[in-house]
C-alpha positions as CSV (number, residue, x, y, z in Angstrom):
1,M,0.0,0.0,0.0
2,A,1.4,3.4,-0.9
3,K,2.2,5.9,1.8
4,R,-0.6,8.3,2.4
5,V,0.0,12.1,2.7
6,V,-2.4,14.8,3.8
7,L,-1.5,18.1,2.0
8,A,-2.5,21.5,3.4
9,Y,-4.1,22.6,0.1
10,S,-4.8,26.2,-0.8
11,G,-6.0,25.6,-4.4
12,G,-3.2,27.8,-5.6
13,L,-0.3,27.1,-8.0
14,D,2.2,25.6,-5.7
15,T,-0.1,23.2,-3.8
16,S,-1.8,22.1,-7.0
17,V,1.5,21.3,-8.6
18,A,2.6,19.6,-5.4
19,V,-0.3,17.1,-5.6
20,R,0.9,15.7,-8.9
21,W,4.6,16.1,-8.2
22,M,4.3,14.0,-5.0
23,I,2.3,11.3,-6.7
24,E,4.8,11.0,-9.6
25,E,8.1,11.7,-7.7
26,L,7.4,10.1,-4.3
27,G,4.8,7.5,-5.2
28,V,2.4,8.5,-2.5
29,E,-1.4,8.9,-2.2
30,V,-2.4,12.5,-1.6
31,I,-5.4,13.7,0.4
32,C,-6.0,17.4,0.0
33,L,-7.2,19.4,3.0
34,A,-8.5,22.9,2.3
35,V,-9.2,24.9,5.4
36,D,-11.6,27.9,5.1
37,V,-10.0,30.6,7.3
38,G,-12.0,33.4,5.7
39,Q,-10.5,33.6,2.2
40,A,-12.4,36.3,0.4
41,S,-12.5,34.8,-3.1
42,D,-12.4,31.0,-3.0
43,D,-15.1,28.9,-4.5
44,W,-14.6,25.7,-2.5
45,D,-16.3,23.5,-5.1
46,V,-13.8,24.7,-7.7
47,V,-11.0,24.2,-5.2
48,K,-12.0,20.6,-4.7
49,E,-12.3,20.0,-8.4
50,R,-8.9,21.4,-8.9
51,A,-7.4,19.1,-6.3
52,K,-9.1,16.1,-7.9
53,A,-7.9,17.1,-11.4
54,A,-4.3,17.3,-10.0
55,G,-4.7,13.7,-8.9
56,A,-5.8,13.9,-5.2
57,L,-7.3,10.7,-3.8
58,E,-9.8,12.9,-1.9
59,A,-10.4,16.6,-1.3
60,I,-11.8,17.9,2.0
61,V,-12.9,21.4,2.9
62,V,-13.2,22.4,6.6
63,D,-14.9,25.6,7.7
64,A,-12.6,27.1,10.4
65,R,-12.9,30.8,9.7
66,S,-10.2,32.5,11.8
67,A,-7.4,35.0,11.7
68,L,-5.0,32.4,13.2
69,S,-4.9,30.6,9.8
70,R,-1.7,28.6,10.0
71,P,-2.1,27.2,13.6
72,V,-5.8,26.4,12.8
73,I,-4.8,24.6,9.5
74,V,-2.2,22.6,11.4
75,K,-4.8,21.4,13.9
76,H,-7.1,20.2,11.2
77,L,-4.1,18.8,9.2
78,V,-3.1,16.5,12.1
79,E,-6.7,15.5,12.8
80,T,-7.2,14.5,9.1
81,A,-4.0,12.6,9.0
82,R,-5.1,10.6,12.1
83,Y,-8.6,9.9,10.7
84,H,-7.3,8.7,7.3
85,G,-4.3,6.8,8.7
86,A,-1.7,8.9,6.9
87,Q,1.9,8.6,7.7
88,A,2.9,12.1,6.7
89,V,1.6,15.6,6.1
90,A,2.7,18.2,3.6
91,H,2.6,21.9,2.9
92,G,3.3,24.1,-0.1
93,C,5.7,26.6,1.6
94,T,9.0,27.6,0.1
95,G,12.3,27.6,1.9
96,K,12.3,31.3,2.3
97,G,9.2,32.1,4.2
98,N,7.9,32.1,7.8
99,D,4.9,29.8,7.0
100,Q,7.2,26.7,6.8
101,V,8.1,27.4,10.4
102,R,4.5,27.7,11.5
103,F,3.4,24.5,9.7
104,E,6.3,22.3,10.8
105,V,6.7,23.4,14.4
106,G,3.0,23.2,14.8
107,V,2.8,19.7,13.4
108,R,5.7,18.5,15.5
109,S,4.2,20.0,18.7
110,L,0.9,18.2,18.1
111,A,2.1,15.0,16.3
112,P,5.9,14.4,16.5
113,D,5.5,11.0,14.9
114,L,4.2,12.4,11.6
115,E,6.7,13.0,8.7
116,V,6.5,16.5,7.2
117,I,7.0,16.8,3.5
118,A,7.8,20.1,1.8
119,P,7.9,19.5,-1.9
120,V,8.2,23.1,-3.0
121,R,11.3,23.5,-0.9
122,G,13.1,20.8,-2.8
123,W,11.8,20.5,-6.3
124,G,14.0,23.4,-7.7
125,M,11.3,24.9,-9.9
126,T,10.8,28.6,-10.4
127,R,7.3,30.0,-10.3
128,E,7.3,30.1,-14.1
129,D,8.5,26.4,-14.2
130,S,5.5,25.5,-11.9
131,I,3.1,27.2,-14.2
132,L,4.5,25.2,-17.2
133,Y,4.3,22.0,-15.1
134,A,0.6,22.7,-14.4
135,Y,-0.1,23.3,-18.1
136,D,1.8,20.2,-19.2
137,H,-0.2,18.0,-16.7
138,D,-3.6,19.7,-17.3
139,I,-3.9,21.0,-13.8
140,P,-6.4,24.0,-13.8
141,I,-4.7,27.1,-12.3
142,V,-5.4,30.8,-12.3
143,A,-1.8,32.0,-12.2
144,T,-0.1,33.0,-15.4
145,K,3.4,34.0,-16.4
146,E,2.1,37.5,-16.9
147,K,0.4,37.6,-13.4
148,V,2.9,36.2,-11.0
149,Y,1.7,37.7,-7.7
150,S,1.4,35.4,-4.7
151,I,-1.7,36.3,-2.7
152,D,-2.6,34.8,0.6
153,D,-5.8,35.8,2.4
154,N,-7.8,34.9,5.4
155,L,-10.6,36.4,7.6
156,W,-8.1,39.1,8.9
157,G,-6.8,40.3,5.5
158,R,-4.6,39.7,2.5
159,A,-0.9,39.4,1.9
160,I,0.5,40.2,-1.6
161,E,4.0,39.6,-2.8
162,C,6.1,38.6,-5.9
163,G,6.1,40.2,-9.3
164,E,7.3,43.7,-9.6
165,M,6.8,44.2,-5.9
166,E,10.0,42.3,-5.2
167,D,11.6,45.6,-6.0
168,P,11.2,47.6,-2.7
169,W,11.2,50.9,-4.6
170,A,8.3,49.8,-6.9
171,V,4.8,51.2,-6.3
172,P,2.3,48.3,-5.8
173,P,0.0,48.1,-8.8
174,Q,-3.6,49.3,-8.0
175,G,-4.9,46.0,-9.4
176,V,-3.6,44.0,-6.5
177,W,-5.9,45.6,-3.9
178,L,-9.2,44.0,-3.2
179,L,-10.2,45.0,0.4
180,T,-9.1,48.6,0.2
181,K,-10.5,49.9,-3.1
182,P,-11.6,53.5,-2.4
183,T,-15.3,53.9,-3.2
184,E,-16.5,56.2,-0.4
185,T,-15.8,59.9,-0.3
186,E,-18.1,61.3,2.4
187,P,-16.7,61.1,5.9
188,R,-18.5,59.0,8.5
189,D,-18.1,57.9,12.1
190,V,-18.0,54.3,13.3
191,V,-18.4,53.4,17.0
192,I,-16.8,50.1,18.1
193,G,-17.9,48.6,21.4
194,F,-15.7,46.4,23.6
195,E,-16.4,44.1,26.5
196,Q,-13.3,43.0,28.5
197,G,-11.1,43.7,25.5
198,T,-13.2,41.9,22.9
199,P,-15.1,43.8,20.1
200,V,-18.8,43.2,20.5
201,S,-20.7,45.8,18.5
202,I,-20.6,48.3,15.7
203,D,-22.6,51.5,16.1
204,G,-24.4,50.0,19.0
205,E,-25.5,46.8,17.2
206,P,-24.3,43.6,19.0
207,L,-22.4,41.4,16.6
208,G,-20.2,38.3,16.7
209,M,-16.5,38.6,16.1
210,L,-16.8,37.1,12.6
211,E,-19.5,39.6,11.6
212,I,-17.5,42.5,13.1
213,I,-14.4,41.7,11.0
214,E,-16.4,41.2,7.8
215,Q,-18.3,44.4,8.2
216,L,-15.3,46.5,9.2
217,N,-13.3,45.1,6.3
218,E,-16.0,46.4,4.0
219,I,-16.7,49.7,5.8
220,V,-13.2,50.8,6.5
221,G,-11.7,49.4,3.3
222,S,-14.2,51.4,1.2
223,Y,-12.2,54.5,2.2
224,G,-9.0,53.1,0.9
225,W,-7.5,52.8,4.3
226,G,-5.9,49.7,5.8
227,R,-2.8,48.9,3.8
228,I,0.7,48.1,4.9
229,D,3.8,48.2,2.7
230,M,6.9,47.0,4.5
231,V,10.2,45.2,4.3
232,E,10.1,42.5,7.0
233,N,12.8,40.3,8.6
234,R,12.0,36.7,8.0
235,R,13.0,33.9,10.3
236,V,15.5,32.5,7.8
237,G,17.5,35.7,7.9
238,I,16.4,37.5,4.7
239,K,14.5,40.7,4.2
240,S,11.4,40.5,2.1
241,R,9.1,43.2,0.7
242,E,5.5,42.5,1.7
243,T,2.3,44.3,1.2
244,Y,-0.9,43.7,3.2
245,E,-4.4,45.0,3.3
246,C,-6.2,44.5,6.6
247,P,-8.6,47.4,7.3
248,A,-10.7,45.7,10.0
249,A,-7.6,44.5,11.8
250,L,-5.9,47.9,11.8
251,A,-9.1,49.7,12.8
252,L,-9.8,47.3,15.7
253,I,-6.2,47.5,16.9
254,L,-6.3,51.3,16.8
255,A,-9.6,51.4,18.7
256,H,-8.6,48.8,21.3
257,K,-5.3,50.4,22.1
258,D,-7.0,53.7,22.5
259,L,-9.6,52.2,24.9
260,E,-6.8,50.7,26.9
261,S,-5.3,54.2,27.3
262,I,-8.1,55.1,29.7
263,C,-8.8,51.7,31.2
264,L,-5.4,50.3,32.0
265,E,-3.2,51.6,34.9
266,R,0.1,53.0,33.7
267,D,2.5,50.2,34.7
268,L,0.1,47.5,33.5
269,D,-0.3,49.3,30.1
270,R,3.5,49.5,29.7
271,E,4.1,45.9,30.6
272,K,1.4,44.7,28.2
273,A,3.0,46.7,25.4
274,R,6.3,45.0,26.2
275,I,5.1,41.4,25.9
276,E,2.9,42.0,22.9
277,P,5.6,41.2,20.3
278,R,6.1,37.8,21.9
279,Y,2.4,37.0,22.4
280,A,2.1,35.5,19.0
281,E,4.9,32.9,19.6
282,F,3.2,29.6,20.3
283,S,4.9,27.9,23.2
284,P,4.1,27.0,26.8
285,L,5.1,30.6,27.6
286,K,2.0,31.8,25.7
287,E,-0.2,30.0,28.2
288,S,1.1,32.2,30.9
289,F,0.8,35.2,28.7
290,D,-2.8,34.3,28.2
291,A,-3.5,34.6,31.9
292,F,-1.8,38.0,32.0
293,V,-3.7,39.3,29.0
294,D,-7.0,38.0,30.2
295,K,-6.5,39.7,33.6
296,S,-5.3,42.9,31.9
297,Q,-8.6,43.1,29.9
298,E,-10.9,42.8,33.0
299,F,-12.0,46.5,32.8
300,V,-11.3,47.2,29.1
301,T,-15.0,47.8,28.4
302,G,-16.4,50.8,26.5
303,E,-16.7,52.4,23.2
304,V,-14.3,54.1,20.7
305,R,-15.4,56.4,17.9
306,L,-13.4,56.3,14.6
307,R,-13.7,59.0,12.0
308,L,-13.4,57.6,8.4
309,S,-12.5,59.7,5.4
310,P,-10.6,59.0,2.2
311,D,-7.3,57.3,3.1
312,S,-7.8,58.1,6.8
313,C,-9.0,56.4,10.0
314,T,-8.6,58.3,13.3
315,V,-9.8,58.1,16.8
316,T,-12.0,61.0,17.8
317,G,-13.4,59.8,21.1
318,R,-13.4,57.1,23.7
319,R,-15.5,56.3,26.8
320,S,-15.8,53.7,29.5
321,E,-17.6,53.2,32.8
322,H,-14.3,51.9,34.1
323,S,-12.2,54.8,32.8
324,L,-9.3,56.0,34.9
325,Y,-9.5,59.4,33.3
326,D,-10.6,61.8,36.1
327,Y,-12.0,65.1,34.8
328,E,-11.5,66.9,38.1
329,L,-7.8,65.8,38.2
330,A,-7.2,66.6,34.5
331,T,-9.1,69.9,34.1
332,Y,-7.5,73.4,34.4
333,D,-10.9,74.9,35.1
334,A,-12.5,75.8,38.5
335,D,-13.3,72.2,39.2
336,D,-9.6,71.3,39.4
337,S,-9.0,69.0,42.4
338,F,-5.3,68.3,41.8
339,R,-3.0,69.3,44.7
340,H,-0.5,71.5,42.7
341,E,1.5,72.1,45.9
342,D,2.5,68.4,46.0
343,S,4.3,68.6,42.7
344,A,7.3,70.7,43.9
345,G,8.5,67.9,46.3
346,F,7.7,65.2,43.7
347,V,9.7,66.9,40.9
348,R,12.6,67.5,43.3
349,L,12.8,63.9,44.4
350,W,12.2,62.6,40.9
351,G,15.3,64.5,39.6
352,L,17.5,64.1,42.7
353,G,19.6,61.4,41.2
354,L,20.4,63.4,38.1
355,Q,21.0,66.5,40.1
356,T,23.6,64.6,42.2
357,W,25.2,63.1,39.2
358,S,25.5,66.5,37.5
359,Q,27.1,68.0,40.6
360,R,29.5,65.2,41.4
361,Q,30.5,63.8,38.1
362,A,29.2,65.5,35.0
363,S,30.6,68.9,36.0
364,K,34.1,67.4,36.4
365,R,34.4,65.9,32.9
366,P,37.2,67.4,30.9
367,T,36.1,69.8,28.1
368,N,37.5,69.7,24.6
């Protein structure tokens, strides 16, 4: 009996070619697992047909709409491998990207006994070679030699790379944008409600997280706002030019951080900002971070008002029943309750160390 492999299948060029390539070069049976993590444009019936046309033994689609796409895919990849008695799993990542790390480390943390196959990393074909391979083997694809962009999307947004954008000086072509096509010109306000740090409403209407992201992608994106153009440092040590469009994500992050500014005590706010870059690293440490983050959001409940206009999204107001903003302490009007006389001693003690350093050491430094 041939070895059975479950492939994380996107329906794109590389994974479609990988199906036939593994069958012919490795002599394996391939089961394709496509995971719906909120991709905007996929017709899942077409994706399944494409997998079968490439030679897949079976094509499975799982609805797992989430912004955590790679970890979620890995979870279902391992579950499918167990169910179908597969000895290996596979992915379509190249040797240059970060996704290979997410897939392989994720698989090994959940199922260290499964072999991980990465055909794209070893077959030595360029993107143009892969397109020709697909044509030669009658594999239906949408990529062409003239349109060589690599686009990855999920519920949270889209990542676009390759083509002329590999030149970090080149302006991204307007045709690559989908979520941030500017169609609205009249400014408007959007009010986002939060409960314990979680978005729960838009303009007072209670909504689930999925609906909030979908609606904000449409509303905010219609003003042409929500793009990122950056050169990132990949895990393998190279720099890569990436462009993203994620209007809902950026709007929610903007609003959430602003609400935290009135709901979090100063030291807690600073410490949370310090650990945020590491929070997305999946390890036992994250479980401890989870407890910290959950506790930090206990009183992050309220509303933030965003003002939308062409190419712009800004915060114009925030409110919370748990706000630490005290009007009587902040105001300079007659209602001022701040004890100004306390500041003289506070400032003197705060700067005492620097004053002593200046008197004893800095003043004795040789001058040029």
